[in-house]
ModelCIF file with pLDDT and N, C-alpha, C, O atoms, coordinates in Angstrom:
data_MODEL
#
_entry.id   MODEL 
#
_entity.id                         1 
_entity.type                       polymer 
_entity.pdbx_number_of_molecules   1 
#
_entity_poly.entity_id                      1 
_entity_poly.type                           'polypeptide(L)' 
_entity_poly.nstd_linkage                   no 
_entity_poly.nstd_monomer                   no 
_entity_poly.pdbx_seq_one_letter_code       MQGDLYEYMLGKLSTAGHNGQFRTPKHIREMMVSLMAPTPDDTICEEAVA 
_entity_poly.pdbx_seq_one_letter_code_can   MQGDLYEYMLGKLSTAGHNGQFRTPKHIREMMVSLMAPTPDDTICEEAVA 
_entity_poly.pdbx_strand_id                 A 
#
loop_
_entity_poly_seq.entity_id 
_entity_poly_seq.num 
_entity_poly_seq.mon_id 
_entity_poly_seq.hetero 
1 1  MET n 
1 2  GLN n 
1 3  GLY n 
1 4  ASP n 
1 5  LEU n 
1 6  TYR n 
1 7  GLU n 
1 8  TYR n 
1 9  MET n 
1 10 LEU n 
1 11 GLY n 
1 12 LYS n 
1 13 LEU n 
1 14 SER n 
1 15 THR n 
1 16 ALA n 
1 17 GLY n 
1 18 HIS n 
1 19 ASN n 
1 20 GLY n 
1 21 GLN n 
1 22 PHE n 
1 23 ARG n 
1 24 THR n 
1 25 PRO n 
1 26 LYS n 
1 27 HIS n 
1 28 ILE n 
1 29 ARG n 
1 30 GLU n 
1 31 MET n 
1 32 MET n 
1 33 VAL n 
1 34 SER n 
1 35 LEU n 
1 36 MET n 
1 37 ALA n 
1 38 PRO n 
1 39 THR n 
1 40 PRO n 
1 41 ASP n 
1 42 ASP n 
1 43 THR n 
1 44 ILE n 
1 45 CYS n 
1 46 GLU n 
1 47 GLU n 
1 48 ALA n 
1 49 VAL n 
1 50 ALA n 
#
_struct_asym.id          A 
_struct_asym.entity_id   1 
#
loop_
_ma_qa_metric.id 
_ma_qa_metric.mode 
_ma_qa_metric.name 
_ma_qa_metric.software_group_id 
_ma_qa_metric.type 
1 global pLDDT . pLDDT 
2 local  pLDDT . pLDDT 
#
_ma_qa_metric_global.metric_id      1 
_ma_qa_metric_global.metric_value   76.30 
_ma_qa_metric_global.model_id       1 
_ma_qa_metric_global.ordinal_id     1 
#
loop_
_ma_qa_metric_local.label_asym_id 
_ma_qa_metric_local.label_comp_id 
_ma_qa_metric_local.label_seq_id 
_ma_qa_metric_local.metric_id 
_ma_qa_metric_local.metric_value 
_ma_qa_metric_local.model_id 
_ma_qa_metric_local.ordinal_id 
A MET 1  2 64.00 1 1  
A GLN 2  2 71.00 1 2  
A GLY 3  2 70.00 1 3  
A ASP 4  2 73.00 1 4  
A LEU 5  2 76.00 1 5  
A TYR 6  2 72.00 1 6  
A GLU 7  2 70.00 1 7  
A TYR 8  2 72.00 1 8  
A MET 9  2 71.00 1 9  
A LEU 10 2 67.00 1 10 
A GLY 11 2 65.00 1 11 
A LYS 12 2 64.00 1 12 
A LEU 13 2 64.00 1 13 
A SER 14 2 58.00 1 14 
A THR 15 2 59.00 1 15 
A ALA 16 2 56.00 1 16 
A GLY 17 2 60.00 1 17 
A HIS 18 2 62.00 1 18 
A ASN 19 2 63.00 1 19 
A GLY 20 2 65.00 1 20 
A GLN 21 2 63.00 1 21 
A PHE 22 2 67.00 1 22 
A ARG 23 2 70.00 1 23 
A THR 24 2 77.00 1 24 
A PRO 25 2 77.00 1 25 
A LYS 26 2 81.00 1 26 
A HIS 27 2 86.00 1 27 
A ILE 28 2 86.00 1 28 
A ARG 29 2 86.00 1 29 
A GLU 30 2 90.00 1 30 
A MET 31 2 93.00 1 31 
A MET 32 2 89.00 1 32 
A VAL 33 2 91.00 1 33 
A SER 34 2 94.00 1 34 
A LEU 35 2 94.00 1 35 
A MET 36 2 91.00 1 36 
A ALA 37 2 94.00 1 37 
A PRO 38 2 92.00 1 38 
A THR 39 2 94.00 1 39 
A PRO 40 2 93.00 1 40 
A ASP 41 2 95.00 1 41 
A ASP 42 2 93.00 1 42 
A THR 43 2 91.00 1 43 
A ILE 44 2 85.00 1 44 
A CYS 45 2 84.00 1 45 
A GLU 46 2 76.00 1 46 
A GLU 47 2 77.00 1 47 
A ALA 48 2 69.00 1 48 
A VAL 49 2 60.00 1 49 
A ALA 50 2 55.00 1 50 
#
loop_
_atom_site.group_PDB 
_atom_site.id 
_atom_site.type_symbol 
_atom_site.label_atom_id 
_atom_site.label_alt_id 
_atom_site.label_comp_id 
_atom_site.label_asym_id 
_atom_site.label_entity_id 
_atom_site.label_seq_id 
_atom_site.pdbx_PDB_ins_code 
_atom_site.Cartn_x 
_atom_site.Cartn_y 
_atom_site.Cartn_z 
_atom_site.occupancy 
_atom_site.B_iso_or_equiv 
_atom_site.pdbx_formal_charge 
_atom_site.auth_seq_id 
_atom_site.auth_comp_id 
_atom_site.auth_asym_id 
_atom_site.auth_atom_id 
_atom_site.pdbx_PDB_model_num 
ATOM 1   N N  . MET A 1 1  ? 0.824  -1.193  0.000   1.00 64.00 ? 1  MET A N  1 
ATOM 2   C CA . MET A 1 1  ? 0.000  0.000   0.000   1.00 64.00 ? 1  MET A CA 1 
ATOM 3   C C  . MET A 1 1  ? 0.869  1.258   0.000   1.00 64.00 ? 1  MET A C  1 
ATOM 4   O O  . MET A 1 1  ? 0.551  2.226   -0.690  1.00 64.00 ? 1  MET A O  1 
ATOM 5   N N  . GLN A 1 2  ? 1.954  1.254   0.760   1.00 71.00 ? 2  GLN A N  1 
ATOM 6   C CA . GLN A 1 2  ? 2.839  2.420   0.780   1.00 71.00 ? 2  GLN A CA 1 
ATOM 7   C C  . GLN A 1 2  ? 3.475  2.640   -0.585  1.00 71.00 ? 2  GLN A C  1 
ATOM 8   O O  . GLN A 1 2  ? 3.657  3.777   -1.021  1.00 71.00 ? 2  GLN A O  1 
ATOM 9   N N  . GLY A 1 3  ? 3.815  1.525   -1.265  1.00 70.00 ? 3  GLY A N  1 
ATOM 10  C CA . GLY A 1 3  ? 4.397  1.644   -2.601  1.00 70.00 ? 3  GLY A CA 1 
ATOM 11  C C  . GLY A 1 3  ? 3.417  2.266   -3.583  1.00 70.00 ? 3  GLY A C  1 
ATOM 12  O O  . GLY A 1 3  ? 3.805  3.080   -4.422  1.00 70.00 ? 3  GLY A O  1 
ATOM 13  N N  . ASP A 1 4  ? 2.153  1.885   -3.482  1.00 73.00 ? 4  ASP A N  1 
ATOM 14  C CA . ASP A 1 4  ? 1.131  2.464   -4.361  1.00 73.00 ? 4  ASP A CA 1 
ATOM 15  C C  . ASP A 1 4  ? 0.980  3.955   -4.101  1.00 73.00 ? 4  ASP A C  1 
ATOM 16  O O  . ASP A 1 4  ? 0.853  4.745   -5.036  1.00 73.00 ? 4  ASP A O  1 
ATOM 17  N N  . LEU A 1 5  ? 0.994  4.339   -2.825  1.00 76.00 ? 5  LEU A N  1 
ATOM 18  C CA . LEU A 1 5  ? 0.889  5.758   -2.478  1.00 76.00 ? 5  LEU A CA 1 
ATOM 19  C C  . LEU A 1 5  ? 2.097  6.527   -3.006  1.00 76.00 ? 5  LEU A C  1 
ATOM 20  O O  . LEU A 1 5  ? 1.951  7.621   -3.551  1.00 76.00 ? 5  LEU A O  1 
ATOM 21  N N  . TYR A 1 6  ? 3.283  5.958   -2.844  1.00 72.00 ? 6  TYR A N  1 
ATOM 22  C CA . TYR A 1 6  ? 4.504  6.604   -3.336  1.00 72.00 ? 6  TYR A CA 1 
ATOM 23  C C  . TYR A 1 6  ? 4.435  6.796   -4.845  1.00 72.00 ? 6  TYR A C  1 
ATOM 24  O O  . TYR A 1 6  ? 4.753  7.873   -5.349  1.00 72.00 ? 6  TYR A O  1 
ATOM 25  N N  . GLU A 1 7  ? 4.023  5.761   -5.567  1.00 70.00 ? 7  GLU A N  1 
ATOM 26  C CA . GLU A 1 7  ? 3.911  5.859   -7.019  1.00 70.00 ? 7  GLU A CA 1 
ATOM 27  C C  . GLU A 1 7  ? 2.894  6.918   -7.431  1.00 70.00 ? 7  GLU A C  1 
ATOM 28  O O  . GLU A 1 7  ? 3.117  7.667   -8.382  1.00 70.00 ? 7  GLU A O  1 
ATOM 29  N N  . TYR A 1 8  ? 1.784  6.975   -6.713  1.00 72.00 ? 8  TYR A N  1 
ATOM 30  C CA . TYR A 1 8  ? 0.752  7.971   -7.018  1.00 72.00 ? 8  TYR A CA 1 
ATOM 31  C C  . TYR A 1 8  ? 1.308  9.378   -6.816  1.00 72.00 ? 8  TYR A C  1 
ATOM 32  O O  . TYR A 1 8  ? 1.143  10.248  -7.672  1.00 72.00 ? 8  TYR A O  1 
ATOM 33  N N  . MET A 1 9  ? 1.966  9.594   -5.682  1.00 71.00 ? 9  MET A N  1 
ATOM 34  C CA . MET A 1 9  ? 2.503  10.921  -5.377  1.00 71.00 ? 9  MET A CA 1 
ATOM 35  C C  . MET A 1 9  ? 3.619  11.291  -6.352  1.00 71.00 ? 9  MET A C  1 
ATOM 36  O O  . MET A 1 9  ? 3.700  12.437  -6.793  1.00 71.00 ? 9  MET A O  1 
ATOM 37  N N  . LEU A 1 10 ? 4.473  10.340  -6.687  1.00 67.00 ? 10 LEU A N  1 
ATOM 38  C CA . LEU A 1 10 ? 5.548  10.612  -7.634  1.00 67.00 ? 10 LEU A CA 1 
ATOM 39  C C  . LEU A 1 10 ? 4.987  11.019  -8.987  1.00 67.00 ? 10 LEU A C  1 
ATOM 40  O O  . LEU A 1 10 ? 5.525  11.906  -9.650  1.00 67.00 ? 10 LEU A O  1 
ATOM 41  N N  . GLY A 1 11 ? 3.909  10.372  -9.391  1.00 65.00 ? 11 GLY A N  1 
ATOM 42  C CA . GLY A 1 11 ? 3.275  10.710  -10.662 1.00 65.00 ? 11 GLY A CA 1 
ATOM 43  C C  . GLY A 1 11 ? 2.658  12.094  -10.668 1.00 65.00 ? 11 GLY A C  1 
ATOM 44  O O  . GLY A 1 11 ? 2.528  12.713  -11.725 1.00 65.00 ? 11 GLY A O  1 
ATOM 45  N N  . LYS A 1 12 ? 2.275  12.589  -9.493  1.00 64.00 ? 12 LYS A N  1 
ATOM 46  C CA . LYS A 1 12 ? 1.646  13.903  -9.406  1.00 64.00 ? 12 LYS A CA 1 
ATOM 47  C C  . LYS A 1 12 ? 2.652  15.038  -9.288  1.00 64.00 ? 12 LYS A C  1 
ATOM 48  O O  . LYS A 1 12 ? 2.312  16.193  -9.544  1.00 64.00 ? 12 LYS A O  1 
ATOM 49  N N  . LEU A 1 13 ? 3.876  14.730  -8.908  1.00 64.00 ? 13 LEU A N  1 
ATOM 50  C CA . LEU A 1 13 ? 4.888  15.771  -8.762  1.00 64.00 ? 13 LEU A CA 1 
ATOM 51  C C  . LEU A 1 13 ? 5.325  16.283  -10.126 1.00 64.00 ? 13 LEU A C  1 
ATOM 52  O O  . LEU A 1 13 ? 5.473  15.508  -11.070 1.00 64.00 ? 13 LEU A O  1 
ATOM 53  N N  . SER A 1 14 ? 5.525  17.566  -10.222 1.00 58.00 ? 14 SER A N  1 
ATOM 54  C CA . SER A 1 14 ? 5.946  18.140  -11.495 1.00 58.00 ? 14 SER A CA 1 
ATOM 55  C C  . SER A 1 14 ? 7.390  17.778  -11.818 1.00 58.00 ? 14 SER A C  1 
ATOM 56  O O  . SER A 1 14 ? 7.813  17.902  -12.968 1.00 58.00 ? 14 SER A O  1 
ATOM 57  N N  . THR A 1 15 ? 8.159  17.329  -10.815 1.00 59.00 ? 15 THR A N  1 
ATOM 58  C CA . THR A 1 15 ? 9.550  16.963  -11.051 1.00 59.00 ? 15 THR A CA 1 
ATOM 59  C C  . THR A 1 15 ? 9.725  15.490  -11.384 1.00 59.00 ? 15 THR A C  1 
ATOM 60  O O  . THR A 1 15 ? 10.851 15.051  -11.614 1.00 59.00 ? 15 THR A O  1 
ATOM 61  N N  . ALA A 1 16 ? 8.650  14.716  -11.418 1.00 56.00 ? 16 ALA A N  1 
ATOM 62  C CA . ALA A 1 16 ? 8.757  13.282  -11.710 1.00 56.00 ? 16 ALA A CA 1 
ATOM 63  C C  . ALA A 1 16 ? 9.392  13.083  -13.080 1.00 56.00 ? 16 ALA A C  1 
ATOM 64  O O  . ALA A 1 16 ? 8.908  13.626  -14.073 1.00 56.00 ? 16 ALA A O  1 
ATOM 65  N N  . GLY A 1 17 ? 10.450 12.325  -13.140 1.00 60.00 ? 17 GLY A N  1 
ATOM 66  C CA . GLY A 1 17 ? 11.156 12.073  -14.386 1.00 60.00 ? 17 GLY A CA 1 
ATOM 67  C C  . GLY A 1 17 ? 12.285 13.039  -14.661 1.00 60.00 ? 17 GLY A C  1 
ATOM 68  O O  . GLY A 1 17 ? 13.205 12.703  -15.407 1.00 60.00 ? 17 GLY A O  1 
ATOM 69  N N  . HIS A 1 18 ? 12.247 14.226  -14.085 1.00 62.00 ? 18 HIS A N  1 
ATOM 70  C CA . HIS A 1 18 ? 13.295 15.207  -14.329 1.00 62.00 ? 18 HIS A CA 1 
ATOM 71  C C  . HIS A 1 18 ? 14.585 14.855  -13.608 1.00 62.00 ? 18 HIS A C  1 
ATOM 72  O O  . HIS A 1 18 ? 15.662 15.253  -14.052 1.00 62.00 ? 18 HIS A O  1 
ATOM 73  N N  . ASN A 1 19 ? 14.507 14.132  -12.527 1.00 63.00 ? 19 ASN A N  1 
ATOM 74  C CA . ASN A 1 19 ? 15.688 13.731  -11.770 1.00 63.00 ? 19 ASN A CA 1 
ATOM 75  C C  . ASN A 1 19 ? 16.109 12.311  -12.096 1.00 63.00 ? 19 ASN A C  1 
ATOM 76  O O  . ASN A 1 19 ? 16.902 11.718  -11.364 1.00 63.00 ? 19 ASN A O  1 
ATOM 77  N N  . GLY A 1 20 ? 15.598 11.762  -13.171 1.00 65.00 ? 20 GLY A N  1 
ATOM 78  C CA . GLY A 1 20 ? 15.932 10.404  -13.559 1.00 65.00 ? 20 GLY A CA 1 
ATOM 79  C C  . GLY A 1 20 ? 15.212 9.351   -12.750 1.00 65.00 ? 20 GLY A C  1 
ATOM 80  O O  . GLY A 1 20 ? 15.627 8.192   -12.737 1.00 65.00 ? 20 GLY A O  1 
ATOM 81  N N  . GLN A 1 21 ? 14.142 9.729   -12.076 1.00 63.00 ? 21 GLN A N  1 
ATOM 82  C CA . GLN A 1 21 ? 13.395 8.793   -11.265 1.00 63.00 ? 21 GLN A CA 1 
ATOM 83  C C  . GLN A 1 21 ? 12.119 8.392   -12.001 1.00 63.00 ? 21 GLN A C  1 
ATOM 84  O O  . GLN A 1 21 ? 11.204 9.197   -12.177 1.00 63.00 ? 21 GLN A O  1 
ATOM 85  N N  . PHE A 1 22 ? 12.080 7.161   -12.416 1.00 67.00 ? 22 PHE A N  1 
ATOM 86  C CA . PHE A 1 22 ? 10.916 6.637   -13.101 1.00 67.00 ? 22 PHE A CA 1 
ATOM 87  C C  . PHE A 1 22 ? 10.491 5.360   -12.394 1.00 67.00 ? 22 PHE A C  1 
ATOM 88  O O  . PHE A 1 22 ? 11.336 4.573   -11.969 1.00 67.00 ? 22 PHE A O  1 
ATOM 89  N N  . ARG A 1 23 ? 9.211  5.156   -12.269 1.00 70.00 ? 23 ARG A N  1 
ATOM 90  C CA . ARG A 1 23 ? 8.689  3.959   -11.610 1.00 70.00 ? 23 ARG A CA 1 
ATOM 91  C C  . ARG A 1 23 ? 8.029  3.065   -12.653 1.00 70.00 ? 23 ARG A C  1 
ATOM 92  O O  . ARG A 1 23 ? 7.294  3.535   -13.522 1.00 70.00 ? 23 ARG A O  1 
ATOM 93  N N  . THR A 1 24 ? 8.303  1.782   -12.549 1.00 77.00 ? 24 THR A N  1 
ATOM 94  C CA . THR A 1 24 ? 7.626  0.815   -13.412 1.00 77.00 ? 24 THR A CA 1 
ATOM 95  C C  . THR A 1 24 ? 6.241  0.577   -12.832 1.00 77.00 ? 24 THR A C  1 
ATOM 96  O O  . THR A 1 24 ? 6.121  0.259   -11.649 1.00 77.00 ? 24 THR A O  1 
ATOM 97  N N  . PRO A 1 25 ? 5.188  0.722   -13.635 1.00 77.00 ? 25 PRO A N  1 
ATOM 98  C CA . PRO A 1 25 ? 3.831  0.513   -13.121 1.00 77.00 ? 25 PRO A CA 1 
ATOM 99  C C  . PRO A 1 25 ? 3.670  -0.875  -12.500 1.00 77.00 ? 25 PRO A C  1 
ATOM 100 O O  . PRO A 1 25 ? 4.297  -1.842  -12.934 1.00 77.00 ? 25 PRO A O  1 
ATOM 101 N N  . LYS A 1 26 ? 2.828  -0.951  -11.490 1.00 81.00 ? 26 LYS A N  1 
ATOM 102 C CA . LYS A 1 26 ? 2.641  -2.184  -10.729 1.00 81.00 ? 26 LYS A CA 1 
ATOM 103 C C  . LYS A 1 26 ? 2.239  -3.360  -11.614 1.00 81.00 ? 26 LYS A C  1 
ATOM 104 O O  . LYS A 1 26 ? 2.749  -4.466  -11.432 1.00 81.00 ? 26 LYS A O  1 
ATOM 105 N N  . HIS A 1 27 ? 1.336  -3.142  -12.566 1.00 86.00 ? 27 HIS A N  1 
ATOM 106 C CA . HIS A 1 27 ? 0.892  -4.260  -13.399 1.00 86.00 ? 27 HIS A CA 1 
ATOM 107 C C  . HIS A 1 27 ? 2.022  -4.801  -14.281 1.00 86.00 ? 27 HIS A C  1 
ATOM 108 O O  . HIS A 1 27 ? 2.040  -5.987  -14.608 1.00 86.00 ? 27 HIS A O  1 
ATOM 109 N N  . ILE A 1 28 ? 2.957  -3.937  -14.662 1.00 86.00 ? 28 ILE A N  1 
ATOM 110 C CA . ILE A 1 28 ? 4.117  -4.380  -15.447 1.00 86.00 ? 28 ILE A CA 1 
ATOM 111 C C  . ILE A 1 28 ? 5.062  -5.191  -14.565 1.00 86.00 ? 28 ILE A C  1 
ATOM 112 O O  . ILE A 1 28 ? 5.552  -6.243  -14.977 1.00 86.00 ? 28 ILE A O  1 
ATOM 113 N N  . ARG A 1 29 ? 5.320  -4.694  -13.334 1.00 86.00 ? 29 ARG A N  1 
ATOM 114 C CA . ARG A 1 29 ? 6.189  -5.430  -12.399 1.00 86.00 ? 29 ARG A CA 1 
ATOM 115 C C  . ARG A 1 29 ? 5.621  -6.812  -12.107 1.00 86.00 ? 29 ARG A C  1 
ATOM 116 O O  . ARG A 1 29 ? 6.349  -7.805  -12.112 1.00 86.00 ? 29 ARG A O  1 
ATOM 117 N N  . GLU A 1 30 ? 4.325  -6.869  -11.855 1.00 90.00 ? 30 GLU A N  1 
ATOM 118 C CA . GLU A 1 30 ? 3.698  -8.161  -11.544 1.00 90.00 ? 30 GLU A CA 1 
ATOM 119 C C  . GLU A 1 30 ? 3.765  -9.115  -12.734 1.00 90.00 ? 30 GLU A C  1 
ATOM 120 O O  . GLU A 1 30 ? 3.966  -10.316 -12.553 1.00 90.00 ? 30 GLU A O  1 
ATOM 121 N N  . MET A 1 31 ? 3.598  -8.587  -13.951 1.00 93.00 ? 31 MET A N  1 
ATOM 122 C CA . MET A 1 31 ? 3.691  -9.426  -15.136 1.00 93.00 ? 31 MET A CA 1 
ATOM 123 C C  . MET A 1 31 ? 5.117  -9.960  -15.294 1.00 93.00 ? 31 MET A C  1 
ATOM 124 O O  . MET A 1 31 ? 5.302  -11.136 -15.608 1.00 93.00 ? 31 MET A O  1 
ATOM 125 N N  . MET A 1 32 ? 6.118  -9.116  -15.080 1.00 89.00 ? 32 MET A N  1 
ATOM 126 C CA . MET A 1 32 ? 7.507  -9.548  -15.215 1.00 89.00 ? 32 MET A CA 1 
ATOM 127 C C  . MET A 1 32 ? 7.834  -10.641 -14.208 1.00 89.00 ? 32 MET A C  1 
ATOM 128 O O  . MET A 1 32 ? 8.510  -11.613 -14.544 1.00 89.00 ? 32 MET A O  1 
ATOM 129 N N  . VAL A 1 33 ? 7.363  -10.488 -12.982 1.00 91.00 ? 33 VAL A N  1 
ATOM 130 C CA . VAL A 1 33 ? 7.615  -11.504 -11.957 1.00 91.00 ? 33 VAL A CA 1 
ATOM 131 C C  . VAL A 1 33 ? 6.923  -12.806 -12.322 1.00 91.00 ? 33 VAL A C  1 
ATOM 132 O O  . VAL A 1 33 ? 7.510  -13.879 -12.181 1.00 91.00 ? 33 VAL A O  1 
ATOM 133 N N  . SER A 1 34 ? 5.679  -12.725 -12.792 1.00 94.00 ? 34 SER A N  1 
ATOM 134 C CA . SER A 1 34 ? 4.966  -13.959 -13.137 1.00 94.00 ? 34 SER A CA 1 
ATOM 135 C C  . SER A 1 34 ? 5.613  -14.666 -14.326 1.00 94.00 ? 34 SER A C  1 
ATOM 136 O O  . SER A 1 34 ? 5.617  -15.896 -14.380 1.00 94.00 ? 34 SER A O  1 
ATOM 137 N N  . LEU A 1 35 ? 6.158  -13.912 -15.276 1.00 94.00 ? 35 LEU A N  1 
ATOM 138 C CA . LEU A 1 35 ? 6.820  -14.524 -16.425 1.00 94.00 ? 35 LEU A CA 1 
ATOM 139 C C  . LEU A 1 35 ? 8.144  -15.191 -16.039 1.00 94.00 ? 35 LEU A C  1 
ATOM 140 O O  . LEU A 1 35 ? 8.486  -16.257 -16.551 1.00 94.00 ? 35 LEU A O  1 
ATOM 141 N N  . MET A 1 36 ? 8.873  -14.555 -15.138 1.00 91.00 ? 36 MET A N  1 
ATOM 142 C CA . MET A 1 36 ? 10.185 -15.084 -14.740 1.00 91.00 ? 36 MET A CA 1 
ATOM 143 C C  . MET A 1 36 ? 10.087 -16.142 -13.646 1.00 91.00 ? 36 MET A C  1 
ATOM 144 O O  . MET A 1 36 ? 10.932 -17.035 -13.573 1.00 91.00 ? 36 MET A O  1 
ATOM 145 N N  . ALA A 1 37 ? 9.067  -16.054 -12.795 1.00 94.00 ? 37 ALA A N  1 
ATOM 146 C CA . ALA A 1 37 ? 8.867  -16.987 -11.677 1.00 94.00 ? 37 ALA A CA 1 
ATOM 147 C C  . ALA A 1 37 ? 10.154 -17.196 -10.882 1.00 94.00 ? 37 ALA A C  1 
ATOM 148 O O  . ALA A 1 37 ? 10.625 -18.327 -10.757 1.00 94.00 ? 37 ALA A O  1 
ATOM 149 N N  . PRO A 1 38 ? 10.733 -16.111 -10.339 1.00 92.00 ? 38 PRO A N  1 
ATOM 150 C CA . PRO A 1 38 ? 12.006 -16.246 -9.616  1.00 92.00 ? 38 PRO A CA 1 
ATOM 151 C C  . PRO A 1 38 ? 11.843 -17.047 -8.323  1.00 92.00 ? 38 PRO A C  1 
ATOM 152 O O  . PRO A 1 38 ? 10.775 -17.085 -7.713  1.00 92.00 ? 38 PRO A O  1 
ATOM 153 N N  . THR A 1 39 ? 12.937 -17.679 -7.938  1.00 94.00 ? 39 THR A N  1 
ATOM 154 C CA . THR A 1 39 ? 12.987 -18.400 -6.672  1.00 94.00 ? 39 THR A CA 1 
ATOM 155 C C  . THR A 1 39 ? 13.948 -17.668 -5.741  1.00 94.00 ? 39 THR A C  1 
ATOM 156 O O  . THR A 1 39 ? 14.709 -16.815 -6.196  1.00 94.00 ? 39 THR A O  1 
ATOM 157 N N  . PRO A 1 40 ? 13.929 -17.984 -4.451  1.00 93.00 ? 40 PRO A N  1 
ATOM 158 C CA . PRO A 1 40 ? 14.860 -17.326 -3.521  1.00 93.00 ? 40 PRO A CA 1 
ATOM 159 C C  . PRO A 1 40 ? 16.331 -17.554 -3.870  1.00 93.00 ? 40 PRO A C  1 
ATOM 160 O O  . PRO A 1 40 ? 17.190 -16.791 -3.428  1.00 93.00 ? 40 PRO A O  1 
ATOM 161 N N  . ASP A 1 41 ? 16.635 -18.585 -4.651  1.00 95.00 ? 41 ASP A N  1 
ATOM 162 C CA . ASP A 1 41 ? 18.023 -18.866 -5.030  1.00 95.00 ? 41 ASP A CA 1 
ATOM 163 C C  . ASP A 1 41 ? 18.478 -18.084 -6.261  1.00 95.00 ? 41 ASP A C  1 
ATOM 164 O O  . ASP A 1 41 ? 19.668 -18.083 -6.577  1.00 95.00 ? 41 ASP A O  1 
ATOM 165 N N  . ASP A 1 42 ? 17.564 -17.424 -6.957  1.00 93.00 ? 42 ASP A N  1 
ATOM 166 C CA . ASP A 1 42 ? 17.913 -16.668 -8.157  1.00 93.00 ? 42 ASP A CA 1 
ATOM 167 C C  . ASP A 1 42 ? 18.558 -15.335 -7.811  1.00 93.00 ? 42 ASP A C  1 
ATOM 168 O O  . ASP A 1 42 ? 18.288 -14.747 -6.764  1.00 93.00 ? 42 ASP A O  1 
ATOM 169 N N  . THR A 1 43 ? 19.415 -14.871 -8.714  1.00 91.00 ? 43 THR A N  1 
ATOM 170 C CA . THR A 1 43 ? 20.018 -13.542 -8.605  1.00 91.00 ? 43 THR A CA 1 
ATOM 171 C C  . THR A 1 43 ? 19.384 -12.668 -9.679  1.00 91.00 ? 43 THR A C  1 
ATOM 172 O O  . THR A 1 43 ? 19.283 -13.068 -10.838 1.00 91.00 ? 43 THR A O  1 
ATOM 173 N N  . ILE A 1 44 ? 18.961 -11.478 -9.285  1.00 85.00 ? 44 ILE A N  1 
ATOM 174 C CA . ILE A 1 44 ? 18.325 -10.554 -10.230 1.00 85.00 ? 44 ILE A CA 1 
ATOM 175 C C  . ILE A 1 44 ? 19.219 -9.330  -10.381 1.00 85.00 ? 44 ILE A C  1 
ATOM 176 O O  . ILE A 1 44 ? 19.621 -8.715  -9.394  1.00 85.00 ? 44 ILE A O  1 
ATOM 177 N N  . CYS A 1 45 ? 19.524 -8.988  -11.619 1.00 84.00 ? 45 CYS A N  1 
ATOM 178 C CA . CYS A 1 45 ? 20.381 -7.841  -11.916 1.00 84.00 ? 45 CYS A CA 1 
ATOM 179 C C  . CYS A 1 45 ? 19.515 -6.723  -12.501 1.00 84.00 ? 45 CYS A C  1 
ATOM 180 O O  . CYS A 1 45 ? 18.832 -6.921  -13.506 1.00 84.00 ? 45 CYS A O  1 
ATOM 181 N N  . GLU A 1 46 ? 19.548 -5.564  -11.874 1.00 76.00 ? 46 GLU A N  1 
ATOM 182 C CA . GLU A 1 46 ? 18.795 -4.404  -12.353 1.00 76.00 ? 46 GLU A CA 1 
ATOM 183 C C  . GLU A 1 46 ? 19.717 -3.587  -13.253 1.00 76.00 ? 46 GLU A C  1 
ATOM 184 O O  . GLU A 1 46 ? 20.558 -2.828  -12.772 1.00 76.00 ? 46 GLU A O  1 
ATOM 185 N N  . GLU A 1 47 ? 19.550 -3.752  -14.560 1.00 77.00 ? 47 GLU A N  1 
ATOM 186 C CA . GLU A 1 47 ? 20.418 -3.093  -15.542 1.00 77.00 ? 47 GLU A CA 1 
ATOM 187 C C  . GLU A 1 47 ? 20.235 -1.585  -15.603 1.00 77.00 ? 47 GLU A C  1 
ATOM 188 O O  . GLU A 1 47 ? 21.143 -0.873  -16.032 1.00 77.00 ? 47 GLU A O  1 
ATOM 189 N N  . ALA A 1 48 ? 19.086 -1.089  -15.185 1.00 69.00 ? 48 ALA A N  1 
ATOM 190 C CA . ALA A 1 48 ? 18.803 0.340   -15.308 1.00 69.00 ? 48 ALA A CA 1 
ATOM 191 C C  . ALA A 1 48 ? 19.440 1.167   -14.201 1.00 69.00 ? 48 ALA A C  1 
ATOM 192 O O  . ALA A 1 48 ? 19.433 2.395   -14.279 1.00 69.00 ? 48 ALA A O  1 
ATOM 193 N N  . VAL A 1 49 ? 19.982 0.538   -13.187 1.00 60.00 ? 49 VAL A N  1 
ATOM 194 C CA . VAL A 1 49 ? 20.579 1.276   -12.071 1.00 60.00 ? 49 VAL A CA 1 
ATOM 195 C C  . VAL A 1 49 ? 21.928 1.814   -12.518 1.00 60.00 ? 49 VAL A C  1 
ATOM 196 O O  . VAL A 1 49 ? 22.778 1.080   -13.022 1.00 60.00 ? 49 VAL A O  1 
ATOM 197 N N  . ALA A 1 50 ? 22.099 3.109   -12.320 1.00 55.00 ? 50 ALA A N  1 
ATOM 198 C CA . ALA A 1 50 ? 23.364 3.738   -12.724 1.00 55.00 ? 50 ALA A CA 1 
ATOM 199 C C  . ALA A 1 50 ? 24.387 3.677   -11.620 1.00 55.00 ? 50 ALA A C  1 
ATOM 200 O O  . ALA A 1 50 ? 25.507 4.159   -11.790 1.00 55.00 ? 50 ALA A O  1 
#
């Protein structure tokens, strides 16, 4: 719930995206997780992190 609130507020800020902060929508994140079906033993690399 806090993540949803954060995403909502970030989307309403006029500076959203100007500082390089972009959020992946929840439905996209959930789809990616369901497609990959990660286990606790998997390693996930976030390529977009600078």
